[in-house]
C-alpha positions, 0 to 999 in steps of 0.5 A: 297409369294413363289418367284415362285409365286412372279414371276407370277404377272410379267408375261405377259397374253398374251393370253387374249390380243389375245382372245379379239382381236379375239372376236372383229374381229369374231363380226365385221364379224358378223356385215358385215354378218348381214349388208349383210343380211340387205340389201339383204332381199326383206322384210322391217320388216326382213331388219330393225330387221337385221339392229337393231341387228347391234345396239346389235353387235356393243354395244358387240363390245364395251365392249369387246374393253373396256375390252382390255383398262381394261388390258391394264392397269392391265398388266405391261408386254404386247406382244407387245407395249402398244401404238399398243394394244391401237391402234389396238384397237381404229382402230377395234372399228372404224370399229365397230362403221361405220358398224353401223352408216350405218345401223343407216342411213339406219334405220333414213331415211327409206331406206328400201332396199339396192341398187345394190352400198349398195350390193357392200360394203355390199361384200366388208365388209364382204371380209374386215372382214374376212380378218382383222380377219385371220391376227388377228389371226395370231398375236397369235403366229405370224408363218405365217406372209405371210397370215397376209401381203396378208390378208392386201394386200387384205384389201387395196385392197378392200379398193380402190375398195370402193373408185372407187365404191364410184366414180360411184355411185356419178356420177349416183346420180347427172346424175340421176333424182333421187328426192334432198331429196333422192340424199341426203339421198343416198350421206350420206349413200355412203360416210358413207359405203366408210368410213368402208373401210377407217377403215378396212385399218387403222386396217391393217396397225396397224397390219403390224406395229405390224409384223413389229416389231416383226417378 
């Protein structure tokens, strides 16, 4: 084996990690968009189709996340700390899990249409996953750190908005004359929806940690 070939064995395969993270971010955006379409459609059958599509996207995301972990085991040198790669992959996977968890509750509880609260959360998901996509894309070369910072700040702001939305949703539920069973269903759904935004914020915090280390 030549010296050049030997050295190449230890060269970091940076592009594969960036590509896989960008693929995850793209899938999250598609999941958010599909959820928004699901809760915005007036046809229960169409809504169900969209919600079930989210399960397929969640499985797709699991496969990509698994590839990241495989590459982490294969590569001796990585573009940034192994712990940060693991933390970011896990955080992004959590976002996907909770979007699917919200969809599953709508299916299992026979919630056919999204109410105004659910629709507002869907809009927050769209903005948060788009911002995550921007931040992750900029990790590839870290030339536009302002874009990363602005994206992370936006995600933090959206998480605060989601917290306030949950508070108002709970006040409305417990001050209404809604059937107790329906109240429990809605409460569980709203809490799951809010966790999605928590997980987006967790992912943004990992991104911020990375740029602080390497900028």
